[in-house]
N, C-alpha and C positions, 0 to 999 in steps of 0.2 A: 318418708319422715315417720318416726315412731311417736305415737300418741299414748297418753296414760290409758290404762285399761280400766273400764268401768266395772263396778260390781254387778250391774244389771242394766238392761235396757227394757223399758216398758213401751209396748206398742198399743196405742188406743184404737180399737177396731169394733167398738160396740154400737156405733151410730147407725140409725136406720137409713139415712140417705134418701129421704122421700123425694127430693128434687130430681133424682135420677130417673124416677118413674119406671122402676124396673123390679122384676121378681128376683133378680140377682142382687145380693148384698153389694153395697157400693164399693167396698174395698176389694171385691173380687172382679171388678171390671178391669180390663187389661189395656196395656200399652207397651209396645216394643217387646212383646213376647212374655211379659210377666203381669200378674195382677198387681194392683196398687199395693196390696198387702205384701205380695212377694217382693216388690221393690223395697218396702220398708224393712222387711226381715233380712234381705241381702245386705242392706246398709248397716243394720244393727250388727249382723254377724261379722262384718268387716272390722268392727271395733274390738273383736275378740273379748266380748263381755263374759263375766262369770255365768250369768243366766240371762235368758230372754223370756219375757212373759207377755202374752197377748190377751188383752181384755176383750171379751166377747159378750154379745147379748142378742141383737137383731140378726136373724139369719144364722143363729148360733151353730146349727148342725153343719151347714154348708161351710161356714168360716172355719170351724174346728177341723173338718175333714181336709180343707185346703192347707191349714197349718200343719197337720200331720203329714201331708204329702211333701210340702216344700221345706219344712224345718221340724223334723220329728222330735228334736230335743227341746223345743220351746214349750214352756208351761202355758196353761190356759187358766184365766181367771174370769169367773162369771160375774158380771155386774147385775145387781138386783134392780128393784123398781125405783130406787133413789136416783134421780137424774143428775148429770153433770160430770165434768172431767175430774173434779176433785174426788167424787165417789169412785170413779173408775180407777184412779191411782190408789185409793184406799184398798180396794179389793186386790189390786196387783201387789201391793206391799204385803198384804196378809199372805198371799200365795208365795211370795219370795221369802218371807220369814219362816213359813212352814217348811219350805224346801231347805233352807239353811239349817233348821233344827233337825230335819230328817237326815241331812248329810252328816251333821255333827254326831247324831245318835249312831249312825252307821260306823263312823270312825271310832267312837268310844266303845261300842258294843252294848251300851245301856239304853233301854227303852225310855220313852218320855215318861217322866214321873218317878223313875227309879233313882236311887242315890247316884250322883255323878252324871245324871242325864243332861241332855242339851236343851231342856225346856226353856231356858232363858236366853238361848242363842238367837240373835237377830242379825239380819243383813247389815253389813257395814261397808261404807265406801260411797263412791259416786253412783248415782242412779240417773240414767238418761231417759227422758220421756219424749217420745215422738208420736205423731199422728199417722194412722194407717192410710190416709188419703193424700199424702204429700209425696208423690212418686219421684220427683226429680231431686230430692235431698240426697246428697252424696256423702260418702264416708269421710272425705277430706274436710268438708265443712264441719261435720260433727266432731272430728278429731281436733280441729282448731278450737271448737267450743269447749271441749274437755280440757285442752291444754290451758286455755285462758282461766277456766274454773280452778284448776290446780295451782297455776302460777300466782293468782291473786288471792288464794285462800278463801274463796267465796263459799257462802252457804247455798246460794242459788245463782246460777248464770243462765240468762235467757237469750236466745237468738232473735234478733230483730232485723227489720229492714225498713227502707223508706219507699212509699208508694205515692203516686199522684192522687189516687182516690182511695182513701182508707175506709170507706163505708163498709160496715159489717165486721171490721176487725177491732180487737182490743187495742187501746192506745197505751203507749209506754209513758209513764210519768217519771220524769227525772228530777233529781235534786239540783237546783241551780248551783253552779260553781263546781261541784265534784262530778256531776254527771251520773252519780249512782242512781239506781232504780228505786223509786219510792213505792211503786206499785203499778198495776195494770188495771185500767178501767174498761169494761165492756161497752160496746156501742150503745146498748139500750140503757145503761146506767150513767153514761157520760153527759156532762153539760155542754153547752155550746163551745166554750173555750177548749175543753178537752177534745171535742170532736174535730176541732181544727188541727190537731196534732197529726202529722203524717208518718211518724215512726210507729210501726205496728208490731204486735206480738205475733210470732210465727207459731206459737204453741209447741215450741221445741225448747227443752230445758235440760240443765244438769243440776241435780240436787244432792246435797249431802244427805245420806240416808237417815241419819238420826234427826236432823233438822226437819226433813220431810215428814217423817213419822210423827214427830211431835206436833207439827203444824196441822197435819191432816185431822188430828183428833180435836182441833179447835175450830174447824170450819163450820159455818152455818149456811142457811139458805135465804138469808135476808137480802134478796136482790130482785130485779124486775123479772127474771126468768124462773125464780124459785128453784134454782139449781145449786149444787155444791160446786163452786168454782175452784179449780186448781190455782187460778191466778191469785186468789186471796192468800196463798201460801207466801207469796213474795212480800206482801204487806206485813204479814205476821212475823216473818223472819227479820224484816227491816225494823219492826217495832221492838224486837228482842235484841237489837243492837248488832245484828250480824250483817255481813257484807252481801249485798244483792247487786249484781252488776249485769251488764248486757254486752253482747258481741254483735255488732251490726254487719250484715253482709250487703255488699253492693249489687248482688244478683237476686232480685226479688222473685224470679221465676222458680228458683230451687226451693223456696219455702211456700210456693203457691199450692193451695189445696184444691180439691175437686169437689164441687157440689152438684154439678149437672153435666149433661153430656156435651154441652158446648165447651165448658172448661176442659173436659176430658179430651175432646178433639184437639183443642188448642195446645194442651200440654203434650199430647201424643206427637203432634207435628213438631213441636219444639224439641222434644227429646230425640226424635229421629234426625232433626237437623244437626243436633250436637253430636250424635253418634257418627253421622256421615262426615262431619267436619273433622272429627278425631281420626277417622280412617283415612281421609284424604291427606291429612298431615303425616300419616304413617306410610304414604306411598301408594295408596289405592286410587285409581281413577274412577270417578263417579260422573258419568257424562251428563246426566240430568237429575240432580238431587231432588227436584220437585216430584219426580215420579218413581223414586227409588226408596225402598223401605228395608231397613236392616234391624233385626232384633238385637237386644243387648248381649245375648249369649253367642252370637255369630262370631266366627274368627275369620279374618281375612289376612292374606299375606301380601308382601310387596309385589307391585306390578300387576295386581288383579285389576281387571276392568269390568265395571258394572254398567251395562247399557240401559237405556230408558225402559221403564216398566218392570224393573227387576224387584222382586220381593224375596228376602232371605230370612227364614224363620227358624226358631228352635236352635238346635245345636249345629247348624250348618257350618261347614269349614270349606273355604276356597283357598287352594294352594297357589303358590307363586306363578304368576304369568297366565293364569286362567282367565277366560272371558265368559261372563254370564249375561244372558239377555240377547236381544230385547225381549220384553214380555214374558218373563220367566219367573215361576214361583217354586222355590225349593224349601222344603221343611226337613231339617235334620239330615241333610245330604252332604256327603264328602265329595268335593270336586278336586281331582288331581292336578298337578302342575301342568300348565299349558293346555289344559282341556278346554273345549268350547261347548257351551250349552245354550241353545237358542230356542226361544218360544216353546218352553218345556215346563211341564208340571211334574215335580218329583218329591218323593217322601221316603225317608229311611233307605236311601240308596247310596251306592258308592260308584263313582265315576273315575276311571283310572287315568294315569298320566297320558297326556296327548290324545285322549279319546275325544270323540265327537258325538254330540247328542242333539237331535232335532233337525229342522224345526218341527213343531207339532208332535212331540213325543210325550209319553206318559210313563214315568218310572214309578211303579208301585213298590211298597216295602219289600225288601229282600233282593232287590236288583243289584248285581255287582257286574260292572262293565270293566274289562281288563284294559291294560295299557294299549293305546293306539286302536282300541275297538271303536265300533260305530253302531249307534242306534239312530235310525234315520226318521224320515217323515212318516207320520201317522203309524207309529209303532208303539205298542203297549207291552210292557214287561212287568212281571211279578214273580218274586221268589226265583229269580233266574240268575245263574252264573254264566257269564259270557266271557270267554277267554281272550288272551292277548291277540290283538290283530283280527279278531273275528268281527263279522259285520251282519247286522240285521237292517238292511238299508231302507225298506219301505213297506207300508201297508201290511203289517204282520202283528201277530200276538204270540209272545213267548212267555208262558207261565209254567211254573214248577218244572224248570228245565235246566240242564247243564250242557253248555256248548264249549267244546275244546278250543284250541288255538288255531287262528288263521283259517277259520271256516266261514263260508258265505251262505247265508240263508236267503233263498229266492223270495221275490216279492209275493205278497198275499199268502204267506204261510202261517199256519196255526198249529200250536201244540195243543191238542185236544186233551186237556188234563182232567176234566170232570165228568164222571159217569152218572151224575145225579145224586150220588151219595158220598163218594170219596174222591179226593184229588190224587192223581197219579203223575209220575215223573217221566219226562222225556230226556234221553241222553244222546247227544250228537257229538261225535269225536272231533279230532283235530284234522285240519286240511280237508274237510268234507265240502261238497258242493251240492246243495239241494236245489231242486227246480222250483220254478214259480208255481204258486197255487198248490202247495203241498199241505196235506193234513197229516200230522203225526199223532196217531191215536195211542195215547199213553196207557200202560207203561210200554215203552218201546225204546230200542237202542239202535242208533246208526253208527257204524264203526268208523275208525280213522280212515281217511282217504276215500270214503264211499261217495257215490253220486246217487241222486234220485231224479227221475224224470219229471218234467212239468206235468201238473195236474194229477199227480200220484197221491193216493191215500195209503200211507205207510202204517200197516197194522202189525207187521211182523218185523223182528229184528233184521237189520241189514248188516251182513258181515263186512269187515274192513275191506276196502278196495272194490266192493261190488257195486253194480248199477241196479237200482230198484225201480221198476216201472209197474204201474197198475192200471193205466188207462187202456181202453180197447182201441182197435184200428180205426182210423178215420174213414168215413164213407161220404162221398159227394153225390148228391142226387141232382144231376144237371137238369136245367130247364124247369126246376120246381117252382121258382118264383113266377115265371111267365104263365105257367099253367094254374097254379093255386092262388096266386095273388094278382090276377088279371085286373087291369085298370088302376093299379097303384103306381106311385112314382117309381118304386123299385122295379116293377115289371116293365114300365116304359124305358127305364134306363137299361135294363137287361136286353130289351128288344133292340134298342139303338146300338147295343154292343154286338148284335148279330145272333142273339139267342132266341130260339123259338121254333124254327122250322124242324120238322121231324127228320129230314135227311141230314141235318146238321148235328143231330144228337150222336153221342158216343154209344157204343154197344152197351155200356153199363147203364146209361140213361134210358135207352130203349127198353132194356130189361126191367128197369124200375117202373117205366110207364106201363108195360104189359102187366106187371104184377098188380099195379093200381087198378087197371081196367078190369082184370079178372076179379079182384076183390069187390069192385062195385057191382058186377053182374051176378053175384051170388056164388054158391058153392061150385068149385071147379069140377067139370065132368071129365072122366077118363076117356081120351080119344080112341077110336078103333086102331088096331095095329096097322102099321104101314106094310104094304106089299112091296117086294123088291122091284117089280116091273111097273107098279103104279104108285109112285110116291104121292102122298097127300100134300098139296101146297099149304104152307103155313102163312098166316097173315102177319104182316109186320105191324109195329106199334101204331102206325097211322091207319090201320084197318084195311089195307089193300094187299092183294096177292103179289108174289114176285113178278108174275107175268104182267099184271096191271102196272106195277111200278116201272117195268122196263118200257112200257109204252109211254 
């Protein structure tokens, strides 16, 4: 549906928010991946207004920086020491009029004050005013408010709702018979009869710019709060004989503001519930909505399944038929069609079609897993491109690396990418097979079709089709446990297995025992030369001569 285009939207974000008890300005607290102010600005921009202006004061530097980040085209208006929403809109209108004059001056080529200048140009049209702490307000509702404003030819149109407990809200005073709005009375200024009214002001309005500008100049501070009330504009416009009407919404939650963290948590849960409900109606399976959280900017396609404990944040995209969860948190990750991601934490990564990730994987920024690839259990990746059909199944770290297609990385492998100062890259080709417990000391390249042996430290490039090994030959010292760990459970087990007697030792074990005995007795002495007719008997490892052994 097409709605009338407003001349401007004013977002009120100057409040201190003391009940939040936070060093963070209230409007910068987040829900569903956006700050409350971010939600207000997104809704404002959905109306395609001529200009957006944000009124700031408390936490000004932080709020202004956030506005520059999320909506660089928005104007800023600084509220001074004069309190109240009326004063906030006054400074906003001044900023909007100045912007209109600057635009007109640019169009005419005349500076302000020159003949033919735009000094008298003022903003004209509908001005929408919203609060920066009403995060569930949607563009559709604002569009309906604008449409009603134009259709009825109103000077002011206010959005209202009915609540069971109106405490703290301004009450809507209507004219009997016509239902037109006579004015709004604040809680502290209301009498008992007025406080019994359950129709409340949402603080969301559409004003005719000329009517608003004229009424703002007539506002005072004669009230219990000593503030400049924007609500007094309605009574002034009414007294001037203009039409002041209300549009009532049957959904009080969308106009509910946040004053403390309890309200923030409640609205966060409600917004998430609505997001999930919309996705489920679009063909997404959410197994347990109570433990599933999805931000407003996440995109999900048909037949996606979200298992319990799943959190999808930022600009995450999950393609058709993919399954995410359980217990998975993804931030700005793209998950390809029919991929599965289980018990995984990922950020700024891409997971290809039909790929498998997890459980217990950690995908750091820059990870790209190709079609039908696998990142398995207890694997961490960072700035790594892993090709089609390649697998890093378990217990490995792949950082600053490129892996080709259909390659298998053995368990407990590490790309040693950091020399203490700089990061270096490892390249492993296609159809390679690397052994378990490999260290790839970057920069290093392993060619296509190459193999590496288990336990190898790869420091030099491996040519295509080569086998690289760096481990030494294995040596078994037989009988060592029985001799060196006597009295332990291991020695007892070895003895029961028949290990221990000298005549049962292999030649290698006897040689090892002899070397150990010689080392314990001090420096080895060179024996006298053997005579051919009188050979010198040699002692065996048990300390007996061959003749004695024969006996």
